[in-house]
Backbone as a printed PyTorch tensor [residue, N CA C, xyz], in Angstrom:
tensor([[[ -6.0370, -26.1170,  -1.9040],
         [ -5.8720, -24.7870,  -1.3630],
         [ -5.8290, -24.8810,   0.1660]],

        [[ -4.8250, -24.2510,   0.7190],
         [ -4.6680, -24.2430,   2.1710],
         [ -5.6000, -23.2080,   2.7960]],

        [[ -6.3490, -23.6210,   3.7900],
         [ -7.2410, -22.6970,   4.4800],
         [ -6.4390, -21.9590,   5.5530]],

        [[ -6.5670, -20.6460,   5.5320],
         [ -5.8920, -19.8200,   6.5270],
         [ -6.9350, -19.0070,   7.2660]],

        [[ -6.6260, -18.7250,   8.5060],
         [ -7.5080, -17.8830,   9.3200],
         [ -6.6930, -16.7230,   9.8670]],

        [[ -7.3290, -15.5650,   9.9010],
         [ -6.6960, -14.3680,  10.4430],
         [ -7.5020, -13.8670,  11.6270]],

        [[ -6.7970, -13.4670,  12.6430],
         [ -7.4090, -12.7860,  13.7780],
         [ -7.0820, -11.3080,  13.6130]],

        [[ -8.0930, -10.4840,  13.5010],
         [ -7.8990,  -9.0430,  13.3550],
         [ -8.1440,  -8.3920,  14.7050]],

        [[ -7.1290,  -7.7100,  15.1900],
         [ -7.2040,  -7.0290,  16.4770],
         [ -7.3300,  -5.5410,  16.1720]],

        [[ -8.4940,  -4.9960,  16.4140],
         [ -8.7620,  -3.6110,  16.0750],
         [ -9.3500,  -2.9260,  17.3040]],

        [[ -8.8060,  -1.7720,  17.6390],
         [ -9.3250,  -1.0300,  18.7700],
         [ -8.6830,   0.3320,  18.8540]],

        [[ -9.2490,   1.1580,  19.6520],
         [ -8.7130,   2.5030,  19.8770],
         [ -7.4230,   2.4030,  20.6810]],

        [[ -6.5270,   3.3580,  20.4950],
         [ -5.2680,   3.3230,  21.2450],
         [ -5.5540,   3.3610,  22.7430]],

        [[ -4.6520,   2.7640,  23.4820],
         [ -4.7360,   2.6470,  24.9410],
         [ -5.9350,   1.7910,  25.3870]],

        [[ -6.3620,   0.8780,  24.5170],
         [ -7.5120,   0.0400,  24.8510],
         [ -7.1380,  -1.4210,  25.0920]],

        [[ -5.8470,  -1.7230,  25.0870],
         [ -5.4150,  -3.0860,  25.3730],
         [ -5.0900,  -3.9250,  24.1510]],

        [[ -5.0520,  -3.3050,  22.9780],
         [ -4.7870,  -4.0860,  21.7690],
         [ -3.3640,  -4.6280,  21.7370]],

        [[ -2.4000,  -3.8740,  22.2760],
         [ -1.0120,  -4.3680,  22.2990],
         [ -0.8970,  -5.6030,  23.1780]],

        [[ -1.4920,  -5.5560,  24.3450],
         [ -1.3940,  -6.7000,  25.2500],
         [ -2.1320,  -7.9100,  24.6710]],

        [[ -3.2420,  -7.6720,  23.9870],
         [ -3.9570,  -8.7810,  23.3520],
         [ -3.1110,  -9.4010,  22.2480]],

        [[ -2.4820,  -8.5590,  21.4230],
         [ -1.6290,  -9.0760,  20.3580],
         [ -0.4500,  -9.8540,  20.9390]],

        [[  0.1560,  -9.3260,  21.9800],
         [  1.2730, -10.0230,  22.6290],
         [  0.8070, -11.3370,  23.2340]],

        [[ -0.3690, -11.3570,  23.8310],
         [ -0.9060, -12.5900,  24.3950],
         [ -1.1460, -13.6430,  23.3280]],

        [[ -1.7020, -13.2330,  22.1960],
         [ -1.9070, -14.1790,  21.1000],
         [ -0.5800, -14.7110,  20.5750]],

        [[  0.4080, -13.8190,  20.4880],
         [  1.7400, -14.2470,  20.0450],
         [  2.3050, -15.2870,  21.0160]],

        [[  2.1410, -15.0660,  22.3030],
         [  2.6310, -16.0100,  23.3050],
         [  1.9320, -17.3670,  23.1920]],

        [[  0.7130, -17.3510,  22.6800],
         [ -0.0440, -18.5900,  22.4930],
         [  0.2500, -19.2650,  21.1530]],

        [[  1.1500, -18.6720,  20.3750],
         [  1.5660, -19.2960,  19.1270],
         [  0.9740, -18.7220,  17.8600]],

        [[  0.2000, -17.6460,  17.9630],
         [ -0.3540, -17.0010,  16.7780],
         [  0.7340, -16.1180,  16.1720]],

        [[  1.0090, -16.3050,  14.8930],
         [  2.0160, -15.4860,  14.2250],
         [  1.4860, -14.0780,  14.0150]],

        [[  2.2560, -13.0890,  14.4500],
         [  1.9050, -11.6970,  14.1660],
         [  3.0040, -11.0420,  13.3250]],

        [[  3.9130, -11.8640,  12.8220],
         [  4.9820, -11.3830,  11.9590],
         [  6.2300, -11.0220,  12.7500]],

        [[  7.2840, -10.7510,  11.9940],
         [  8.5700, -10.4160,  12.6050],
         [  8.9110,  -8.9400,  12.5000]],

        [[  8.3080,  -8.2500,  11.5510],
         [  8.6230,  -6.8420,  11.3020],
         [  7.6770,  -5.9610,  12.1210]],

        [[  7.8870,  -5.9490,  13.4300],
         [  6.9740,  -5.2420,  14.3320],
         [  7.5080,  -3.8520,  14.6820]],

        [[  6.5760,  -2.9380,  14.9090],
         [  6.9760,  -1.6020,  15.3500],
         [  7.6850,  -1.7100,  16.6940]],

        [[  8.7620,  -0.9680,  16.8640],
         [  9.4780,  -1.0230,  18.1460],
         [  8.7360,  -0.2490,  19.2290]],

        [[  9.1190,  -0.4950,  20.4470],
         [  8.5660,   0.2550,  21.5640],
         [  9.0710,   1.6900,  21.5460]],

        [[  8.4300,   2.5220,  22.3320],
         [  8.8680,   3.9110,  22.4850],
         [  8.4640,   4.3820,  23.8780]],

        [[  8.5260,   5.6850,  24.1160],
         [  8.2470,   6.1990,  25.4570],
         [  6.8010,   5.9590,  25.9090]],

        [[  5.8640,   5.8130,  24.9540],
         [  4.4580,   5.6010,  25.3110],
         [  4.1270,   4.1190,  25.4700]],

        [[  4.9180,   3.2700,  24.8660],
         [  4.6670,   1.8340,  24.9350],
         [  6.0260,   1.1260,  24.8540]],

        [[  6.7830,   1.1190,  25.9640],
         [  8.1650,   0.6320,  25.9470],
         [  8.3220,  -0.8310,  25.5290]],

        [[  7.3280,  -1.6560,  25.7820],
         [  7.4520,  -3.0730,  25.4330],
         [  7.1190,  -3.3530,  23.9730]],

        [[  6.6500,  -2.3510,  23.2690],
         [  6.3540,  -2.5180,  21.8510],
         [  4.8660,  -2.5450,  21.5820]],

        [[  4.5400,  -2.3860,  20.3050],
         [  3.1450,  -2.2870,  19.8830],
         [  2.6010,  -3.5990,  19.3200]],

        [[  3.4780,  -4.5260,  18.9960],
         [  3.0740,  -5.8120,  18.4340],
         [  2.1960,  -5.5910,  17.2020]],

        [[  2.6590,  -4.6540,  16.3890],
         [  1.9480,  -4.2270,  15.1940],
         [  2.9270,  -4.2970,  14.0210]],

        [[  2.5300,  -4.9450,  12.9480],
         [  3.3780,  -5.1870,  11.7800],
         [  3.6560,  -3.8690,  11.0530]],

        [[  4.9240,  -3.4950,  10.9450],
         [  5.2980,  -2.1870,  10.3930],
         [  4.8490,  -2.0060,   8.9420]],

        [[  4.9440,  -3.0400,   8.1160],
         [  4.5350,  -2.9050,   6.7100],
         [  3.0240,  -2.7490,   6.5770]],

        [[  2.2780,  -3.4330,   7.4200],
         [  0.8240,  -3.2930,   7.3920],
         [  0.4200,  -1.9030,   7.8650]],

        [[  1.1040,  -1.3930,   8.8810],
         [  0.8520,  -0.0260,   9.3460],
         [  1.1120,   0.9610,   8.2100]],

        [[  2.2290,   0.7860,   7.5200],
         [  2.5620,   1.6830,   6.4130],
         [  1.5210,   1.6620,   5.3100]],

        [[  1.0730,   0.4720,   4.9360],
         [  0.0440,   0.3640,   3.9050],
         [ -1.2650,   0.9750,   4.3860]],

        [[ -1.6360,   0.7080,   5.6140],
         [ -2.8600,   1.2780,   6.1800],
         [ -2.7950,   2.8060,   6.1810]],

        [[ -1.6630,   3.3520,   6.5930],
         [ -1.5150,   4.8100,   6.6050],
         [ -1.6070,   5.3960,   5.2030]],

        [[ -1.0390,   4.6960,   4.2210],
         [ -1.1280,   5.1380,   2.8270],
         [ -2.5750,   5.1710,   2.3610]],

        [[ -3.3090,   4.0980,   2.6500],
         [ -4.7100,   4.0240,   2.2260],
         [ -5.5620,   5.0860,   2.9030]],

        [[ -5.3580,   5.2840,   4.1900],
         [ -6.0950,   6.3400,   4.8780],
         [ -5.7520,   7.7100,   4.3080]],

        [[ -4.4830,   7.9150,   3.9600],
         [ -4.0620,   9.1850,   3.3850],
         [ -4.7390,   9.4950,   2.0570]],

        [[ -5.0890,   8.4560,   1.3040],
         [ -5.7720,   8.6640,   0.0250],
         [ -7.1260,   9.3350,   0.2000]],

        [[ -7.7220,   9.1610,   1.3540],
         [ -9.0300,   9.7790,   1.6260],
         [ -8.9340,  10.8560,   2.7010]],

        [[ -7.7240,  11.3600,   2.9100],
         [ -7.5310,  12.4800,   3.8220],
         [ -7.6980,  12.1490,   5.2880]],

        [[ -7.3730,  10.9280,   5.6670],
         [ -7.5080,  10.5180,   7.0680],
         [ -6.1710,  10.0130,   7.5970]],

        [[ -6.1040,   9.9090,   8.9140],
         [ -4.9780,   9.3110,   9.6260],
         [ -5.5400,   8.2660,  10.5770]],

        [[ -4.6500,   7.5130,  11.2110],
         [ -5.1100,   6.4780,  12.1510],
         [ -5.9060,   7.0760,  13.2980]],

        [[ -5.6390,   8.3290,  13.6410],
         [ -6.3240,   8.9460,  14.7720],
         [ -7.4270,   9.9250,  14.3600]],

        [[ -7.8500,   9.8570,  13.0990],
         [ -8.9390,  10.7270,  12.6410],
         [-10.2420,  10.3460,  13.3210]],

        [[-11.0110,  11.3260,  13.6880],
         [-12.2980,  11.0700,  14.3230],
         [-13.4170,  10.8580,  13.3120]],

        [[-13.2850,  11.4480,  12.1350],
         [-14.3240,  11.3150,  11.1100],
         [-14.2150,   9.9530,  10.4280]],

        [[-15.3520,   9.3610,  10.1570],
         [-15.3650,   8.0980,   9.4320],
         [-14.8630,   8.3120,   8.0110]],

        [[-14.1290,   7.3590,   7.4900],
         [-13.7020,   7.4710,   6.0860],
         [-14.9140,   7.4070,   5.1600]],

        [[-14.8120,   8.0040,   3.9800],
         [-15.9060,   7.9470,   3.0020],
         [-15.9100,   6.5820,   2.3060]],

        [[-16.5540,   5.6100,   2.9250],
         [-16.4690,   4.2200,   2.4720],
         [-16.8030,   4.0530,   0.9960]],

        [[-17.8280,   4.7270,   0.4960],
         [-18.2400,   4.5590,  -0.8980],
         [-17.1800,   5.0340,  -1.8830]],

        [[-16.3970,   6.0000,  -1.4730],
         [-15.3660,   6.5520,  -2.3490],
         [-14.0560,   5.7780,  -2.2760]],

        [[-13.9230,   4.9280,  -1.2830],
         [-12.6320,   4.3050,  -1.0140],
         [-12.2720,   3.1590,  -1.9580]],

        [[-13.2030,   2.3090,  -2.2770],
         [-12.9000,   1.0860,  -3.0230],
         [-12.1160,   1.3420,  -4.3110]],

        [[-12.5400,   2.2640,  -5.1750],
         [-11.7620,   2.4730,  -6.4030],
         [-10.3390,   2.9710,  -6.1430]],

        [[-10.1590,   3.7600,  -5.0820],
         [ -8.8240,   4.2600,  -4.7570],
         [ -7.9040,   3.1490,  -4.2800]],

        [[ -8.4830,   2.1450,  -3.6500],
         [ -7.6870,   1.0890,  -3.0390],
         [ -7.3240,  -0.0320,  -4.0000]],

        [[ -8.0400,  -0.1660,  -5.1000],
         [ -7.8000,  -1.2820,  -6.0200],
         [ -6.3360,  -1.4310,  -6.4340]],

        [[ -5.6190,  -0.3450,  -6.7300],
         [ -4.2140,  -0.5050,  -7.1160],
         [ -3.3350,  -1.0930,  -6.0020]],

        [[ -3.7950,  -1.0320,  -4.7680],
         [ -3.0110,  -1.5110,  -3.6320],
         [ -3.3500,  -2.9420,  -3.2340]],

        [[ -4.3650,  -3.5200,  -3.8670],
         [ -4.7960,  -4.8620,  -3.4950],
         [ -3.6880,  -5.8940,  -3.7030]],

        [[ -3.0040,  -5.8240,  -4.8210],
         [ -1.9250,  -6.7800,  -5.0890],
         [ -0.7940,  -6.6140,  -4.0720]],

        [[ -0.4800,  -5.3810,  -3.7040],
         [  0.5520,  -5.1240,  -2.7030],
         [  0.1520,  -5.7320,  -1.3550]],

        [[ -1.1000,  -5.5590,  -0.9680],
         [ -1.5810,  -6.1050,   0.3040],
         [ -1.5160,  -7.6320,   0.2960]],

        [[ -1.9700,  -8.2400,  -0.7840],
         [ -1.9350,  -9.7070,  -0.8690],
         [ -0.5060, -10.2300,  -0.8620]],

        [[  0.3960,  -9.5420,  -1.5610],
         [  1.8060,  -9.9620,  -1.5740],
         [  2.4170,  -9.8640,  -0.1830]],

        [[  2.0800,  -8.8210,   0.5440],
         [  2.5790,  -8.6440,   1.9040],
         [  2.0810,  -9.7710,   2.8130]],

        [[  0.8060, -10.0660,   2.7330],
         [  0.2540, -11.1460,   3.5520],
         [  0.8720, -12.4900,   3.1870]],

        [[  1.0440, -12.7350,   1.9040],
         [  1.6310, -14.0020,   1.4690],
         [  3.0880, -14.1150,   1.9220]],

        [[  3.8390, -13.0280,   1.7990],
         [  5.2540, -13.0440,   2.1790],
         [  5.4320, -13.3250,   3.6690]],

        [[  4.6620, -12.6590,   4.4880],
         [  4.8830, -12.7600,   5.9280],
         [  4.0200, -13.8000,   6.6390]],

        [[  2.9100, -14.1820,   6.0150],
         [  2.0010, -15.1070,   6.6920],
         [  1.5890, -16.2930,   5.8220]],

        [[  2.1560, -16.3980,   4.6240],
         [  1.7530, -17.4360,   3.6840],
         [  1.8770, -18.8500,   4.2090]],

        [[  2.8460, -19.1070,   5.0620],
         [  3.0330, -20.4390,   5.6060],
         [  2.2760, -20.6940,   6.8910]],

        [[  1.4910, -19.7200,   7.3330],
         [  0.7980, -19.8360,   8.6110],
         [ -0.6710, -20.2160,   8.4110]],

        [[ -1.1510, -21.1830,   9.1550],
         [ -2.5650, -21.5220,   9.1100],
         [ -3.3810, -20.4990,   9.9000]],

        [[ -2.7450, -19.8900,  10.8990],
         [ -3.4070, -18.8970,  11.7510],
         [ -2.4360, -17.7520,  11.9950]],

        [[ -2.8940, -16.5360,  11.7570],
         [ -2.0510, -15.3790,  12.0120],
         [ -2.8990, -14.2390,  12.5340]],

        [[ -2.2430, -13.2540,  13.1140],
         [ -2.9490, -12.1200,  13.6860],
         [ -2.4020, -10.8050,  13.1660]],

        [[ -3.2880,  -9.8460,  13.0210],
         [ -2.9220,  -8.5020,  12.5840],
         [ -3.5650,  -7.5210,  13.5540]],

        [[ -2.7640,  -6.6110,  14.0540],
         [ -3.2510,  -5.6060,  14.9920],
         [ -3.1570,  -4.2390,  14.3390]],

        [[ -4.2030,  -3.4330,  14.4910],
         [ -4.1890,  -2.0690,  13.9590],
         [ -5.1470,  -1.2100,  14.7540]],

        [[ -4.7420,   0.0350,  14.9900],
         [ -5.6220,   1.0140,  15.6240],
         [ -6.8140,   1.2850,  14.7160]],

        [[ -7.8950,   1.6750,  15.3050],
         [ -9.0700,   2.0840,  14.5330],
         [ -9.6110,   3.3750,  15.1450]],

        [[-10.1230,   4.2600,  14.3000],
         [-10.7350,   5.4600,  14.8640],
         [-11.9660,   5.0900,  15.6880]],

        [[-12.3410,   5.9410,  16.6260],
         [-13.5210,   5.6460,  17.4470],
         [-14.7950,   5.6440,  16.6290]]])
């Protein structure tokens, strides 16, 4: 079994997570190819994997939250709701990072 390591970059928006993800990418850490494009708020891009963002948004939506929600998710209620998505998450990680010994994932987190 190949050992893989993931670097999880989690922080509030405008806290430097994009620059950290870009810096890790420049150092050779794979952050994937399907990245969110830049826009007027972050012209150089977010360095955030679009499929992971989509899955994260879906999971948060199951408990009535968004990426910018201030209320903590109901952790005890979440696990059973997420079980059907576990295979999808693992398939996504395997598809995009399966050949990588080290990879990084960036995602916003509520405060």
